[in-house]
C-alpha positions as CSV (number, residue, x, y, z in Angstrom):
1,M,30.8,16.3,10.2
2,L,27.9,15.6,12.5
3,D,27.9,17.1,16.0
4,I,26.5,14.1,17.8
5,D,26.4,15.8,21.2
6,A,24.2,18.6,19.8
7,I,22.1,16.1,18.0
8,R,21.6,14.0,21.2
9,A,20.5,17.2,23.0
10,D,17.5,17.5,20.7
11,F,16.1,14.1,21.9
12,P,14.9,14.4,25.5
13,I,14.3,10.7,25.9
14,L,18.0,9.9,25.5
15,G,18.6,11.3,29.0
16,R,16.2,8.9,30.6
17,V,17.3,6.7,33.5
18,L,15.5,3.4,33.6
19,P,13.7,2.0,36.7
20,N,16.7,-0.2,37.4
21,G,19.0,2.9,37.5
22,K,20.7,2.2,34.2
23,N,20.9,5.0,31.6
24,L,18.8,4.2,28.5
25,V,20.9,3.2,25.4
26,Y,18.5,2.9,22.5
27,F,19.4,0.4,19.9
28,D,16.0,-0.3,18.4
29,N,15.8,2.3,15.7
30,A,14.8,-0.1,12.9
31,A,11.5,-0.5,14.9
32,T,11.0,3.2,15.5
33,S,13.3,6.1,16.0
34,Q,13.2,8.6,18.9
35,K,11.7,12.0,18.3
36,P,13.5,15.4,18.6
37,Q,12.0,18.1,20.7
38,C,10.9,20.1,17.7
39,V,8.6,17.3,16.6
40,I,7.1,17.0,20.1
41,D,6.7,20.8,20.2
42,A,5.0,21.0,16.8
43,M,2.4,18.5,17.7
44,S,1.8,20.0,21.1
45,N,1.5,23.5,19.6
46,F,-1.3,22.2,17.3
47,Y,-3.3,20.7,20.2
48,E,-2.7,23.8,22.4
49,N,-3.3,26.5,19.9
50,Y,-5.3,25.5,16.8
51,N,-6.7,22.1,17.2
52,S,-9.5,21.6,14.7
53,N,-10.6,19.3,12.0
54,A,-9.1,20.1,8.6
55,H,-11.0,20.7,5.3
56,R,-14.3,20.9,7.2
57,A,-15.2,24.5,8.2
58,N,-14.4,28.1,7.6
59,H,-13.5,29.3,11.0
60,T,-10.0,30.4,12.0
61,L,-8.8,27.2,13.7
62,A,-10.1,25.1,10.8
63,D,-8.3,27.3,8.3
64,E,-5.1,27.1,10.3
65,A,-5.3,23.3,10.7
66,S,-6.0,22.8,7.0
67,S,-3.1,25.0,6.0
68,A,-0.8,23.1,8.4
69,L,-1.9,19.8,7.0
70,E,-1.2,20.8,3.4
71,N,2.0,22.7,4.2
72,A,3.3,19.4,5.8
73,R,2.3,17.6,2.6
74,S,4.4,20.0,0.6
75,Q,7.4,19.7,3.0
76,I,7.3,15.9,3.0
77,S,6.7,15.3,-0.7
78,N,9.5,17.8,-1.5
79,F,11.9,16.0,0.8
80,F,11.3,12.8,-1.3
81,G,11.5,14.6,-4.6
82,A,7.8,14.4,-5.4
83,K,5.0,16.9,-5.9
84,P,2.2,17.2,-3.4
85,E,-0.3,15.7,-5.8
86,N,1.9,12.5,-5.8
87,M,1.5,12.0,-2.1
88,I,-1.3,10.1,-0.3
89,Y,-1.3,10.3,3.5
90,T,-1.6,6.8,5.1
91,S,-1.1,5.4,8.6
92,G,2.3,4.1,7.6
93,A,4.1,1.9,5.1
94,T,1.8,-1.0,5.9
95,E,-1.3,0.9,4.9
96,A,0.5,2.3,1.9
97,I,1.3,-1.2,0.6
98,N,-2.3,-2.3,1.3
99,L,-3.5,0.7,-0.6
100,V,-1.6,-0.5,-3.6
101,S,-3.0,-4.0,-3.2
102,Y,-6.6,-3.1,-2.7
103,G,-6.6,0.2,-4.6
104,W,-4.5,-0.6,-7.7
105,A,-3.7,-4.3,-8.0
106,K,-7.3,-5.4,-7.3
107,N,-8.5,-3.3,-10.2
108,N,-5.6,-4.0,-12.6
109,L,-4.4,-7.6,-12.0
110,H,-6.3,-10.7,-13.0
111,N,-6.3,-14.4,-12.7
112,G,-2.9,-15.8,-13.7
113,D,-1.0,-12.5,-13.5
114,V,2.3,-12.7,-11.6
115,I,3.5,-10.7,-8.6
116,V,7.2,-11.0,-7.7
117,I,8.3,-10.4,-4.1
118,T,11.3,-11.6,-2.0
119,E,12.0,-13.8,0.9
120,M,13.3,-10.8,2.9
121,E,10.0,-8.8,2.8
122,H,8.3,-7.6,5.9
123,H,4.9,-9.3,6.4
124,A,3.3,-6.0,5.3
125,D,4.7,-6.7,1.8
126,I,3.7,-10.4,1.8
127,V,0.3,-10.9,3.4
128,P,-1.6,-8.4,1.1
129,W,-0.4,-10.3,-1.9
130,Q,-1.2,-13.7,-0.5
131,E,-4.8,-12.4,0.2
132,L,-5.0,-11.0,-3.3
133,S,-3.8,-14.3,-4.7
134,K,-6.7,-16.1,-2.9
135,E,-9.2,-13.5,-4.1
136,K,-8.0,-12.9,-7.7
137,G,-6.0,-16.0,-8.5
138,V,-2.8,-14.1,-9.1
139,E,0.5,-16.0,-8.7
140,V,3.0,-14.8,-6.1
141,R,6.6,-15.7,-6.8
142,Y,9.3,-15.4,-4.0
143,V,12.9,-14.5,-4.9
144,P,15.3,-16.2,-2.5
145,I,18.4,-14.8,-0.7
146,N,21.9,-16.3,-1.0
147,N,22.3,-18.1,2.4
148,E,26.0,-17.4,2.4
149,T,26.1,-13.7,1.5
150,F,22.5,-12.9,2.6
151,V,21.9,-10.8,-0.5
152,L,19.1,-11.2,-2.9
153,D,19.7,-13.8,-5.6
154,M,19.5,-11.6,-8.7
155,E,19.7,-14.5,-11.1
156,A,16.6,-15.9,-9.5
157,F,15.0,-12.5,-9.7
158,E,15.5,-12.3,-13.4
159,I,14.0,-15.7,-13.9
160,A,11.0,-14.9,-11.6
161,L,10.4,-11.6,-13.5
162,E,9.3,-13.4,-16.7
163,G,5.6,-12.6,-17.3
164,A,5.3,-10.5,-14.1
165,K,2.9,-7.5,-13.8
166,L,4.0,-6.2,-10.4
167,V,7.3,-6.3,-8.5
168,C,7.3,-5.6,-4.7
169,V,10.7,-5.3,-3.0
170,T,12.0,-3.9,0.2
171,H,14.5,-1.1,-0.2
172,T,16.4,-2.3,2.8
173,S,15.9,-5.5,4.9
174,N,14.7,-4.7,8.4
175,V,16.4,-7.9,9.6
176,L,19.7,-8.0,7.7
177,G,20.2,-4.3,7.1
178,I,21.0,-5.1,3.5
179,R,20.1,-2.6,0.8
180,N,18.7,-4.2,-2.3
181,P,19.9,-3.1,-5.8
182,I,16.6,-1.3,-6.3
183,E,17.9,0.7,-9.2
184,D,18.7,-2.5,-11.1
185,I,15.4,-4.0,-10.0
186,I,13.4,-1.1,-11.3
187,K,15.3,-1.0,-14.6
188,M,14.8,-4.7,-15.2
189,S,11.2,-4.5,-14.3
190,K,10.4,-1.5,-16.4
191,K,12.1,-3.1,-19.4
192,I,9.2,-5.6,-19.5
193,G,6.5,-3.1,-18.6
194,C,6.2,-4.3,-15.0
195,K,5.0,-2.0,-12.3
196,V,7.2,-1.6,-9.2
197,L,6.5,-1.0,-5.5
198,I,9.4,-0.3,-3.2
199,D,8.9,-0.5,0.6
200,C,11.1,2.3,1.8
201,A,10.3,2.1,5.5
202,Q,13.9,1.1,6.3
203,G,15.6,3.1,3.5
204,A,14.1,6.5,4.2
205,P,16.0,7.1,7.6
206,H,19.3,6.4,5.9
207,E,19.2,7.6,2.4
208,K,18.0,10.5,0.3
209,I,15.2,8.9,-1.7
210,N,14.0,10.8,-4.8
211,F,10.7,9.6,-6.2
212,E,11.1,11.3,-9.6
213,T,14.6,10.0,-10.3
214,L,14.1,6.5,-8.9
215,G,11.4,5.7,-11.3
216,A,9.3,3.3,-9.3
217,D,5.5,3.4,-9.6
218,F,4.9,3.2,-5.8
219,L,7.0,4.1,-2.8
220,A,5.7,3.2,0.7
221,I,7.2,5.3,3.6
222,S,6.7,5.5,7.4
223,A,7.3,8.6,9.4
224,H,8.2,7.0,12.7
225,K,11.5,5.5,11.6
226,M,12.8,8.9,10.5
227,A,12.2,11.1,13.6
228,G,8.5,11.5,12.9
229,P,5.5,10.4,14.9
230,T,3.8,7.0,14.8
231,G,0.5,6.6,13.0
232,I,1.4,8.3,9.7
233,G,3.2,7.6,6.5
234,C,2.5,8.0,2.8
235,L,2.3,6.4,-0.6
236,L,4.1,8.2,-3.3
237,T,2.8,7.4,-6.8
238,S,2.2,9.0,-10.1
239,I,-0.9,10.7,-11.4
240,E,-1.2,8.0,-14.0
241,R,-1.2,5.2,-11.3
242,I,-3.7,7.2,-9.2
243,Q,-6.0,7.4,-12.2
244,E,-5.9,3.6,-12.4
245,M,-6.8,3.2,-8.7
246,G,-10.1,2.8,-6.8
247,P,-10.7,3.8,-3.2
248,F,-9.3,1.5,-0.4
249,M,-11.6,2.9,2.2
250,T,-14.7,5.0,1.8
251,G,-16.6,7.5,4.0
252,G,-16.3,11.2,4.6
253,S,-13.9,13.6,3.0
254,M,-13.2,11.5,-0.1
255,I,-16.6,12.1,-1.8
256,K,-17.9,14.6,-4.3
257,K,-21.5,13.7,-3.8
258,V,-23.6,11.1,-1.9
259,T,-27.2,10.4,-2.6
260,T,-29.5,7.4,-1.9
261,D,-28.7,6.3,-5.4
262,G,-25.0,6.2,-5.1
263,S,-21.8,8.2,-4.6
264,T,-19.1,9.9,-6.6
265,F,-15.5,10.4,-5.4
266,K,-13.0,13.1,-5.4
267,D,-10.0,13.0,-7.8
268,G,-6.4,12.6,-7.0
269,H,-5.0,11.9,-3.6
270,A,-8.2,13.1,-1.9
271,M,-10.0,9.9,-3.0
272,F,-7.8,7.9,-0.6
273,E,-7.8,10.1,2.5
274,T,-11.1,9.4,4.0
275,G,-12.1,10.3,7.5
276,T,-10.5,12.8,9.9
277,P,-7.0,13.5,8.7
278,R,-3.9,12.7,10.8
279,I,-3.3,16.4,11.3
280,A,-1.1,16.4,14.4
281,E,0.9,13.5,13.0
282,A,1.4,15.2,9.6
283,I,2.5,18.4,11.4
284,G,5.0,16.3,13.4
285,W,6.3,14.6,10.3
286,G,6.8,17.9,8.6
287,A,8.8,19.1,11.6
288,A,10.9,15.9,11.5
289,V,11.6,16.5,7.8
290,E,12.6,20.1,8.5
291,W,14.9,18.8,11.3
292,L,16.5,16.2,9.0
293,E,17.1,18.8,6.2
294,Q,19.9,20.4,8.3
295,F,22.0,17.3,7.7
296,K,23.2,15.5,4.6
297,M,21.7,12.0,4.5
298,E,25.0,10.7,3.3
299,D,26.6,11.9,6.6
300,I,23.9,10.2,8.6
301,H,24.4,7.0,6.7
302,N,28.2,7.2,7.1
303,H,27.9,7.7,10.8
304,V,25.5,4.8,11.2
305,H,27.6,2.6,9.0
306,E,30.8,3.3,11.0
307,I,29.0,2.4,14.3
308,A,27.4,-0.7,12.8
309,S,30.6,-2.0,11.3
310,F,32.4,-1.5,14.6
311,A,29.6,-3.3,16.5
312,G,29.5,-6.2,14.0
313,N,33.3,-6.7,14.1
314,E,33.4,-6.7,17.9
315,M,30.4,-9.0,18.3
316,K,32.0,-11.6,16.0
317,K,34.8,-11.9,18.5
318,I,32.5,-13.0,21.2
319,P,32.3,-16.8,21.4
320,G,28.9,-18.2,20.6
321,I,27.6,-15.1,18.8
322,K,26.5,-15.4,15.2
323,I,25.8,-12.4,13.0
324,F,23.3,-12.5,10.2
325,G,24.2,-10.2,7.3
326,D,27.2,-8.0,6.9
327,P,27.2,-4.7,8.9
328,S,30.5,-3.7,7.3
329,N,28.9,-3.6,3.8
330,K,28.9,0.1,2.7
331,D,25.1,-0.1,2.0
332,S,24.2,-1.6,5.3
333,S,21.5,0.3,7.2
334,G,22.9,-0.2,10.7
335,A,20.8,-3.2,11.6
336,V,22.8,-6.0,13.2
337,S,20.9,-9.2,13.7
338,F,22.6,-11.8,15.9
339,L,22.0,-14.9,18.1
340,H,23.9,-16.7,20.8
341,E,24.3,-20.5,20.3
342,N,23.1,-21.3,23.8
343,I,21.2,-18.3,25.1
344,Q,17.6,-18.0,23.9
345,S,16.9,-14.7,22.1
346,Q,14.2,-13.6,24.5
347,D,16.5,-14.2,27.5
348,L,19.3,-12.5,25.9
349,A,17.2,-9.4,25.2
350,L,16.1,-9.3,28.8
351,L,19.6,-9.5,30.1
352,L,20.7,-6.7,27.7
353,D,17.8,-4.6,29.0
354,Q,19.1,-5.0,32.5
355,G,22.1,-3.2,31.3
356,G,20.0,-0.4,29.8
357,Y,20.3,-1.6,26.2
358,A,17.1,-1.6,24.2
359,V,17.2,-4.1,21.3
360,R,14.6,-5.9,19.2
361,T,13.8,-9.6,19.6
362,G,11.6,-11.9,17.6
363,H,10.9,-12.7,14.0
364,H,10.8,-9.0,13.1
365,C,7.6,-9.5,11.0
366,A,9.7,-11.5,8.6
367,Q,9.0,-15.1,9.2
368,P,9.8,-16.3,5.6
369,L,13.2,-14.8,6.0
370,M,13.6,-16.5,9.4
371,D,12.8,-19.8,7.7
372,A,15.4,-19.1,5.0
373,L,18.0,-18.4,7.7
374,G,17.0,-21.5,9.6
375,V,16.2,-19.8,12.9
376,P,12.9,-18.9,14.7
377,S,14.1,-15.4,15.7
378,T,17.0,-13.1,16.2
379,N,18.1,-10.3,18.4
380,R,18.7,-7.0,16.5
381,A,20.6,-3.9,17.5
382,S,19.9,-1.1,15.1
383,F,21.6,2.3,15.2
384,W,20.8,5.8,14.0
385,I,22.1,9.4,14.0
386,Y,22.2,9.9,17.8
387,N,24.0,6.7,18.7
388,T,27.7,6.7,19.6
389,K,30.7,4.4,19.4
390,E,30.9,4.8,23.2
391,E,27.4,3.3,23.6
392,V,28.5,0.4,21.4
393,E,31.6,-0.2,23.5
394,G,29.4,-0.4,26.6
395,F,27.0,-2.7,24.8
396,I,29.9,-5.0,23.7
397,N,31.2,-5.2,27.2
398,H,27.8,-6.0,28.7
399,L,27.2,-8.6,25.9
400,K,30.5,-10.3,26.7
401,Y,29.6,-10.4,30.4
402,I,26.2,-12.0,29.6
403,C,27.8,-14.6,27.3
404,E,30.6,-15.5,29.7
405,R,28.1,-15.9,32.6
406,F,25.2,-17.6,30.9
407,G,26.6,-19.0,27.7
């Protein structure tokens, strides 16, 4: 059982009073989670006590920074059931996906090859493949959702899979909160020798993801949605895939030797980590992982699911509100997307903010999914470990007030 009061005490921002005098109620966790004090302290401690560039020098601070960077790699990779050599630091899931596109697909896919993605992908898992299609002539196939159940059309996926070389699927939709059947997707794809990339940005905060047992070729993960800092993430991949890749970016750190005649690159993950490392961010992510390890991810998911189910059921009772997705589904991530039939989404968000409630508004970097849903945007309330049923009750009452007054 989670001690929510104790958990909330770890997050200083949750005690904030907004300029209008309202207490902050943070329901925008699918965009980014808040950070516990231990993460803030770990990053501050680096800057205060051993700030230095890593892997550059032999003085004390440089040694300490290098050790902290690599210790964080070990912590994070272990959390995801991978070895340190399987982990490449990136700026987030977006860069991780682009690394697969420019580092692997560009070297291994050719004109006429097929990439399968879905309508529910984040733009970060759409635009790189569209650009690769223009450059290399690969075909991009989109698997639709079922507009009644909002789940992925697996019959269409099976058809789209024919002749495919790469499948790219989000673990969990950032709009609908729906978890895709990634185990089945990986199994079906591997059966025909297809490589698989899973965007785990939304899955990692809600589920214990294990790289080894999952069996995907590439996992893209962001730190900032799972209590870590912004500006860092990783790509988890196998040594075999790394050996098939070329560098995405070039410069310092990733080279063996540079002469006026040319350059040679380091092996393994070092080839893809050019420039000054994200040292403080890595340390912060390591602290976040250590903080999360005191809980069972199943308990976190069950807590979030209970809150999201309650929110969704209560919101459906409000005249004019439409829910997209099914928050009561046992695999839901806690994201509840909704619209009012008469109140524009931006206006609704501003009115909710006046009550202290922070929600996301817009197309959520998922415009093809918005097109499939037949709407330009939605509002989205998304919950995590520190949110409470009492917060949701206040939210529902404020939403009812807005709808009665302005709807």
